[in-house]
N, C-alpha and C positions, 0 to 999 in steps of 0.2 A: 504493500500500500504506500502511495506517495505520502499519505498523512503521517506515516512513521517518521519521515524525515523532517517534518515541520512542527516546531514547537513555539516559535516566535515569528513575528513579521519579517525579520531579517532572513530567516530560512525561506520564507515564501518568496521573497524578492529574487532569490537565486534560481527559481524554477522557470522553465520554458512555458510558453503559452499552453502547449499540449499537456505538460505535466500539471499545470493549474486546472485544466479541464478534468483530468483524472482525479485531482485533489477534490474537486467539487463533488464528484461521485462518492468519494470516500467520506466526505463530510456529511453528505445526506444519509449514507448508510449508518454512520456513527450516531447521528441525531435520532434517526428512527429507532435504532436499537436501544438507545438510552431512554428516550421519552416513553417508549412502549413499556419500560420497566419502572420508570419513576413517575410518569405523568408529567404534564407541563404543556408549554406552548409549542405546538408542532408546526402547524401550517405556516405561520409567520416566519419561522426560522428557515424552513425549506425554501421559502420564496426569496430570501436575501443571500443565498450562498454565494453566487457569483459577485453580487454587489459588495459583499464583505471582503471577499478575496481581492477584488479590484481596488477597494479603498486602502487596504493595508499594503497592497503592492505599489500603488502610486504615491501615497502619502507617507511621510516619515514619522509614523506613530512610534512612541507616545509623545514625541516633541510636537508634531501636529496633533490637534485635538479633534476627536469625533464625539459628538453628543447624540446619543440615540434617543429618539422620542419614544415614550412609554418604556422601552427597554426589554420588552418580552421577546424581541427578535435577536437577542445578542448571544445565543448559544454558539453560533459560528465564530463570532468575535471572541468569545471566551476560549474556545478551542485553539484559536490561532494566536492567543496572547498568553501562553504559558499555563493554561488550566486544562489541557486535554486529558490528563490522567486523573483529574478530579471530577470529571463530568458525571460519573456514576453517583456522586454524592449530591447531585443537583436537587435543590429545594428541600433537602433533608436538614435536620438540626445540625448545626456546626459544619454543614457542607456548603457547596457553591450555591449562591442565591440565584433565583431565576431572573433577576434584573441586574443592571450595572450597580456595582458598589465600589465607592472610592477606596474603602479600606481593604478591598479584595485584590485590587491590581492598579498599578499606575496607568494602565491603559483605559481604565474606567474613569472618565472625566467628571461625571456627575451622577448622583443617585437619582434614578428615575423610576417610575412605576405608573404614573398617570399620563394621559395624553396631552398633546398640544403645548408642551413646555420647552421643547428643545431649541426652538429659534430664539426665544428670549434668553435662555441660559447661554447659548453659543454667542449671541451678540454681546452679552456681558463679558465673556471670556475674550472676545475679539477686541473690545474696547479697552479692557485691562492690558492686553498685549500692546495696543497702540500707545497707551499712556506710559508703559514701561519701556517702550522703544524696542520691543522684541519683533521677531520676524516669522513666527510659525503660522501655519494655516489653521483655520477653524472651520469645521464642517458640522452642520446639523442634518441628521437623517430623520425625516418625518413622513408618515404615511398619509395617503389621501384622506382616510377616515379622520385622522387627527387634525387635518386642515380645516374641518368644520368647527373646531373649538375656537371660541372667541379669543383666547389668549394667543393662539397661533396667528390669527388675522391681525391682532394688535401688534404683534412682533413684526410681521411682514410690513405693515404700514410704517413702523419706525425704522426698520433696517433699510427699506427701499429708499428712504430719503436721507440716509446717513452717510452714504459713500463708504461705509465700512467694508473692508476686504473680508468677505466670508462667503462660504458656499452653502446653500440650502439644497439638499437632495430630496426631491419629492418622490418617494417610493410608492408608485401608483399601482395597486393591485385590485382596485375597484371594490375593496372591502375594508371595513373596520372590524367589527366582530360579526355583525349581521351585514347584509348588503347595504352599501352606502346610499344615502338619500340626500336631497337638497340641491341648491343652486351650485355649490362648489363642485359637486359630483357631475352636474350637467356641464359645467365649464370644462372640466377635465375630459369628459367624453368628447367634447368638440375638439379639444387639443389632440386627442388620440386620433380621431377620425380624419382630421385635416393635417396630419403630420407631414404630408408632402409639401405643405406651405411653410411649416414651422421649422423643420430640420435645417440646421445650419451645416452647409457643406464645408467642413473644416479643411479637407484636403484641397478642394477647389479654391478656397479662399487663399490658402498658402501659395498655391501655384500662381494664381493671378497676381498676388501682391509682389511676386518676384519679377514681374515684367518691368523693364526699365521705363521710367517716366510716367507711364499711364496706369500701371498696376494698381496703385492705391486708389486712384480716381475711379477705376472700373469697380473695385470692391465697394467703394462708398455708394456708387450709383446702384449697384445690385442690391446693397443693403436697404437703400431708400425704397427701391421698387418692391422688395420683399416685405418691408414694413407696411407699405401701402396695400399689398395683396392680403397680408394678415388682417389688416383692419377691415377689408371687404369681406373676407371669408369668416373671420372670427372677430366680431365687433368687440371693441374695447379689450384688447389683449391685456388682461388684468395684471399679470406679473410685470410686464414691461411698462405699463402705464404707471405703476407705483414705484418704479425705479430699479427693478431687477433686470439683469440681462438674462433672458430666457433661452435655454438650450435644450433641445430634445424635441419629441420624445426619443429615447434610445432603448433598445432591447436590453432589459435588465438581466438576461441570461446569456448574452453574447459577451464573453470576457474581453475579446479583442476590441470590440466597439466601446465597451465600458472603459477600458484602460485608456484608449485613445482620447475619448472625450473628457475623462477626468484629468488627463495631462494638460489639455487645453484649459480646462477650468482652473487648474493650478497656476497658470500663467496670467490669468485675467485680473484686472483691478476692479474694485467695487463689489457690490452684492451680486452674486450669480445664483440663479435657480436652475438646477438640472432636473429635468423630468425623466424619470426612469420607470419603464413599464415592466412589472414582474407578475408572476402567477403565484398566488398564495397556495401553498401545499405542493409546489413543483417537485416532481420526481417520485411522488408516492401517490398512486391512483386513488386510494380511499380518501386521502386528504385533498387531492385536487378536485374530486367530485363533491366533497362535503367540507369545504374550508371552514365554515362556521362551526361545525361539529368538532373539528380538529384544531380550532383556534386555541383552546385550552382543554386538554383532555386528561382523563384518568388513565391508568394503565390499560394497555390494549394488546391484542394479539397482532403482532406486526405482519403476519402472513395474510390475515383476513381483514384487519382493521376493526374487528369487533372488540368492544369494551369488555374487560375481564370481569368488571363488576357492573351488573345490570342496574340501571337507574330505576328506582321505585318512586313511590309517592314522596314528595318533599314539600317544604313550606312554600316554595315558589309556585308549584303546581296547585296547591290548595288555594293560594292567593288568586291565581288566574281563574280557576274554576268558580270560586266564590264571586269574583268580580263579574264574570259573565252572567251568573245567576242574578246578582243584584241589578245589573244593567238592563236585564230583560224587563224588569218591572219599573225601574227608575230611569227615565229617558234623559235625565240631567247628568248622569254619570258619564264622564269621559276619561280616557286613559292616555297618559303621556309617557314616552320612553326616550332616553338619550342613547340611542343605538343599541339597546339591550332588550329587544322584543322577546327573543327566545329565552335568554338567560333569566329574565324576570317573570316568565310565565304568561306573557301577553299575546302569544301567537294565536290562540283561539279567539281572544277578544278582537284582535285585528281583523280576523276573517269574518266574524259575526257582525261587528259594528264598525266597518271601515270609516264611516263618516265621523265617528266619535273616537277615533284612534289617531294619535299624532306621534310620529317618530321624527325627532328634531335633529338626529345625528349626535355626535359627541359634543353636547352643548348643555351641560347641566344648569348653568345659570339661566339660559334661555328657557329651558324646560320649566323651571320654577316660576320665572317671570310670566311665561305663557299661561301657566296654571293660575297665577294671580289674576290675569286678565279674564280668563274664562270664569273664575269664581266670582269676580266682581260683576259679571254679566248673568249671574244666576245659575251657572253650571256647577257641578261638583267634581273637580278634577282629582284623580288618583294617580300619583306619580311614584312608581317603584324605581328606586335607584340603589345601587350597591352602597352600603353604609359609608365606605371610605370615599366614595365619589360625591356624596352629599356635601362633604366639606367644600367642594368647589362652588357651591351655590349658597354659602352662608349668608352673604349680604342680602340675597333675594329672600331667604327665609325670614330675615328680620324686616327689611325695608319694604318688600312687595307683599308679603303674606301676613306676618304677625302684627305689624302696626295697624293694618286695616282689619285684623281679626277675620280673615277670609277662610272659608271652609275648604281648605286644601289638605288632602290626605297624602302625606309623604310616607312611603313605605320603605323602610330601611332594610333591604334584602342583604344577606351576608353580614348581618350584625354580629358583633363579637369576634372571637378568634376564628379566622378562616384557615390559618396554617401556612401552607407551603409557599404562598406568594409574598409573605413577609410584611415588613413595616408599612409599606404603602397601601397594603390591601387589608390589614387587620381592621375590623370594624369596631374599635373600642371606644371611640370618642363621641358617637352620636347622642347618647343620653346626656353626656356632660355638656356638650355645646348647645343642645336645644333646651336643656334644663334652665339655662340662663336667659332664654328668650321669653318674654311675657306672652300670654295668650296661648301658648302651646300646650296641648295635652300629649303626654308620653305614656305609651303602654306597650306591653310585650306579652305574647301568649305562652302558655305552658305546654300546649299540645296543638295538634291540627284542628280539633274541634273548636278550641278557644280562638285559634287564629281566624277561623271562618266567622265566629261570632263577633270578634273584635273589629273585623273589617266592616261588617254590617252596622255595628255600633258607631264606627268612626264616620261613615258617610252621612250619618244623621246628626252629628254633633254640632254642626254649623260653627265650627271653630277650627283653627289649625291643629293638625294631628301628626305626631310621629308614631308610626306603628313599626316596631322593630322585630325582626325574626332572623334566625340563624340560617346558614347555608345547610342544605340537605334537611336533616331531621329524621327521627325514627317514628314509627307508628306506635306512639305511647298513648294509651287511653286511660285517663283518670276516671275513676268511678264518680267523683264529685265534680260537678260543673254548675256552680251557682250562677244565677242571672247577673249579668254585668250591671253594676251601678257605678257611675262616674266617681273615681277616686277611692272606691271601697275595695280593700283587699279581700281575699278569699281564704277562709280557714280550711286547710286540707285535713289536718289532724290536730287535736289538742294534745298537750303533753305536760310534763312537770319539769321545773327548774330551768331547762334549756329549750329555747325556741329558735328555729331556723326560719328567717324571712328571706325568700328568694324571689327572683323575677325572671321571666322568660324561660329559656331552656334549662336554667339552673334549678327550677322547681322540681323537675324529675330527679335531678341529682340529690336534692335535699330529701326527697321522699325515699330514695334508695338508701341514703345515709340513716334516715330514721329507722327503716326496716332492719338494716344490718346491726345498728346499735342496740335495738330491742332484742334481736336474736342472739348477738354475741355478748352483750354486756348488761342486758336487761335494763337498758336506759330508755326511759319514756320521753321522747323528744317531740315537741310540737312543730308543725310545718305550716307556714303561711305563704300563700301565693300573693305577692304584692300587687300584681297585675298592672298597677299604675305607678310610675315614678312621680308624675305630676298631672293633675293635682292628686294629693294623697289625703284622705280624710283623717286628720290628725287625732280628733277625739276618739275615733274608732281604733286607730293604731295605738294610742296611749293605753286604752283599756286592755288591748292584747299584751303590750309590753309589760304592764304592771303585774301580770300573772306569773312572770318568770324572773329568775335571778340573773340569768345570762341570755343575751340576744346574740345570735350569729347571723350575719348577712352574707349572701352569696350572689354574685352577679357576674355576667360575662361582659365586663366593661372596665374602664379605668376607675381607680380608687377615687379620683378627683371628680366631685360633683355628681356621683351616682347614688345608688340605693343606700350603701353604707353611710355615705355622708349625710343623706337625708334622715335616716334613722338616728344617726348621731346628733343631728340638730334637734330632733324632737326630744331626745333624752336630756340633752343639755338645757334647752330652753324651758323645759318643764320640770327641771331639777329632779329628774328620776334617778334612782340609785342603781339601776341595772348595769352590769358589765356588758361591754359591746366588743365583739370580735368580728372584724370585717375580712371577707375573702373577695378579693378583686385583683385586677392586674395593676402593678405599680405604675407610678408616674414616669414611665419611660416607653420607648418604642420597642415593640416585641418583634424579634426577628423570626425568620422562617423556620418551619419544622412541622411535623405532623401535629394535629390538634392535641392528641393524647400526650405526646411528649412535652408540648408546651404547657398543658395543664399540670403535668407532673412537675415540671421545672419550677413553676410559679405557685405551687401548693394548692391548686384547685381540683386535684383528682379526688374522687370519693374516698379512697383509702387514706389519703393524707388528712382530709378533714375529719374523718373518723378517728384517726390517731391523735389529732389535736384535741378533739373533744375528750378522749380518754386521758390524755396527759394533763389537760386542763383541770379535770376533776381530781386527779391524783396529786396534783401540785397546787391545789387550791389555796394552800396556806403559804406558798412560797412567794418570793419577790417577782416571779415571772408574771403573776397576775397583774401587777402594776404595769409591767412592760407591755402586756397585751392590751390593757385598757388605754394606754397612751398611744398604741400603735395605730397607724393609719394606712398600712399597706397590706399586701397579702402575707400570709404566714406559711411556714413550712416546717416539717420535722426534719432535723438534721440526720438522726439515725433512726433505728426502729423502735416502735412501741413506747417504752417508758422514758426515753431520753428527753432532756430538757428542750423546750421549744426555742426557736429563734426566728425573729422577723427577717424575711428574705431581703429587705432593702434597708436595714439599719445602717 
């Protein structure tokens, strides 16, 4: 294999063109083999194999800087920059991250994970270079889907008028996660179909320029003529009109053409935009045929493309089915997605109610602003967005929705720890940052049935709502399902001395702990399903708290501003005497790894919480109690069983 000879870009630059083409085959084989065993982003990585080879061949990385937008397409980049032998650890705890990480390699210029950020970051690096008098190249690689994000358009507007020397590579595969939508997609389609008018004939230009006396004049005349034709065929050539020199489209799987045009880009002054056409999933038929399915995939059989773990019922599906049911009766219900129709369970809704379904592309700010406008006109918008992506629309939640107290239902899919995608995708902050916004109701279901009931409840509240639920989910059926009352928690089981108050998916964990403690230690523990973080009926909660000596809170979110903090405020403000132990994730960014491994590391596994309860009771007269009472982070047991407790982030 040619790949055996390549560990770093300097090895790559020694290869012939034919050897690089063989290398591309090796890289695809390695990525397919790896992702079939680890899961991860497959289609996007298979689509940029030749582009990544060409970039590291032409540019002097790591001195020249490449900023990858989103960063889920950087597996090839990682292999070619010294991490080939670590690829099997991809997305596992303490292994390679699935996205660029500056602490992982000097070739990773910026930590990325969300879309539409690369041009802004790259322009900052380029301007810092200019201030410092340095001379390296700066390249931003951005997909056509990410170009729909407002941040990318803001950056293009700025860079185009700046005369900053930098290259923007538009990796155009006609996809984000789902099929691209919107005006930018239409513009790029025109550029693709009219490429005969757009392609710059580099070799012809060089030849004509060499002609004595008249060469440069002919080139200028041809350029003026081509610009005129472009304006006739493609009105308002967007990129050139805002100050970029536009080159392309070029075949993103032809290494010779890619290297030729990148060398030209390297010599140019000012902002350049190179339009590269690629095929998502290139080289693996199941992925080529279903690029959305293989955008981010679990483990699969590489021979057939079939998932090793069949997907069953999950929270997203329950959400989608329930919304379809509600919308059948309530014609005011509309659904909005930011390029995540399939992932958030809206495929069925879009087919049944196409006039009430809006896919705005990767544009979370616009999605929430659109929802505000619809709500102000009498509609009831439901907006499912992955928890970590809701951060991108924080101002709209405040400015457009909450201040006007509009009935917008924000559904935080993938809330809590999601695991393998790491810091940029963990959904730990949604409760905390919406808890501080007036007028918002925040709730989380304990199981699928409650999920369905909460969605029905939310669309009738006539106030802003955050409904959060985890990725996936198990078919857990609680015998008890009290009718929802705004702000009122649900008593799952009464107990003695110790009460666990949990929210969302952690309620089932609390119930399992109660059952195990009763069976193993004869401890009778009460379990409360908080249901709501905000509002929370304090008088009702105070009566519950007063029954117990010790309160334990469990939540799948950050320790800051969540359930534990809320219960702590109630105890302190009402001068109650109960001890409080909080189980939540500490005030830090949680790295990638399997969910079970992360829960174990941060003390949120069932076994760990059971051990802490046992140790707490056995050491009830020791100084450790004062330490626990003062603690405001997650707790973990250092050794087994009866060893003294220690706070994980003291």
